[in-house]
DRENNULO-116760 format. One record per residue (C-alpha): residue in three letters; residue number from 0; y, z, x. Coordinates in steps of 0.02 Angstrom, whole numbers, plus 50000, padded with zeros to 5 digits. Layout:
// residues N
['Ala' NUM [Y Z X]],
...
END
This chain:
// residues 55
['Met' 0 [52150 49226 55787]],
['Ser' 1 [52141 49359 55910]],
['Asp' 2 [52292 49463 55775]],
['Leu' 3 [52161 49446 55632]],
['Ile' 4 [52033 49517 55747]],
['Thr' 5 [52159 49667 55794]],
['Asp' 6 [52211 49694 55606]],
['Ile' 7 [52027 49686 55555]],
['Ala' 8 [51982 49828 55726]],
['Met' 9 [52127 49943 55651]],
['Phe' 10 [52077 49927 55479]],
['Glu' 11 [51909 49977 55524]],
['Leu' 12 [51971 50115 55636]],
['Ser' 13 [52092 50182 55508]],
['Ile' 14 [51953 50188 55365]],
['Glu' 15 [51842 50293 55487]],
['Val' 16 [51976 50418 55543]],
['Ile' 17 [51999 50446 55364]],
['Phe' 18 [51812 50465 55323]],
['Leu' 19 [51817 50583 55472]],
['Ile' 20 [51978 50687 55394]],
['Val' 21 [51903 50703 55236]],
['Met' 22 [51743 50760 55306]],
['Phe' 23 [51836 50909 55387]],
['Ile' 24 [51928 50941 55240]],
['Leu' 25 [51769 50955 55144]],
['Leu' 26 [51677 51094 55272]],
['Ala' 27 [51830 51177 55263]],
['Val' 28 [51832 51189 55086]],
['Leu' 29 [51648 51251 55076]],
['Ser' 30 [51690 51358 55215]],
['Leu' 31 [51789 51447 55111]],
['Ile' 32 [51632 51493 54980]],
['Pro' 33 [51574 51675 55014]],
['Asp' 34 [51406 51686 55046]],
['Glu' 35 [51330 51775 54898]],
['Lys' 36 [51389 51599 54789]],
['Trp' 37 [51286 51521 54919]],
['Ile' 38 [51152 51630 54902]],
['Lys' 39 [51154 51586 54727]],
['Ile' 40 [51156 51418 54711]],
['Thr' 41 [51007 51390 54874]],
['Lys' 42 [50901 51537 54793]],
['Ser' 43 [50889 51454 54622]],
['Asn' 44 [50737 51423 54549]],
['Trp' 45 [50729 51253 54488]],
['Phe' 46 [50738 51194 54671]],
['Asp' 47 [50616 51297 54720]],
['Asn' 48 [50504 51225 54583]],
['Phe' 49 [50575 51046 54617]],
['Leu' 50 [50509 51055 54784]],
['His' 51 [50340 51145 54770]],
['Pro' 52 [50287 51116 54597]],
['Lys' 53 [50159 51255 54515]],
['His' 54 [49999 51177 54466]],
END
């Protein structure tokens, strides 16, 4: 029974490590995007209209 618990714990730990690695890769890719493009994406009007609809 203890072998099964150890296997499950190792499996969960490996999934968490893989998740962390994927998150770091995503952050690295996002950091490569130039600021000008980010400003265009984040300053677009549809997002502002979505958050603050004009009455």
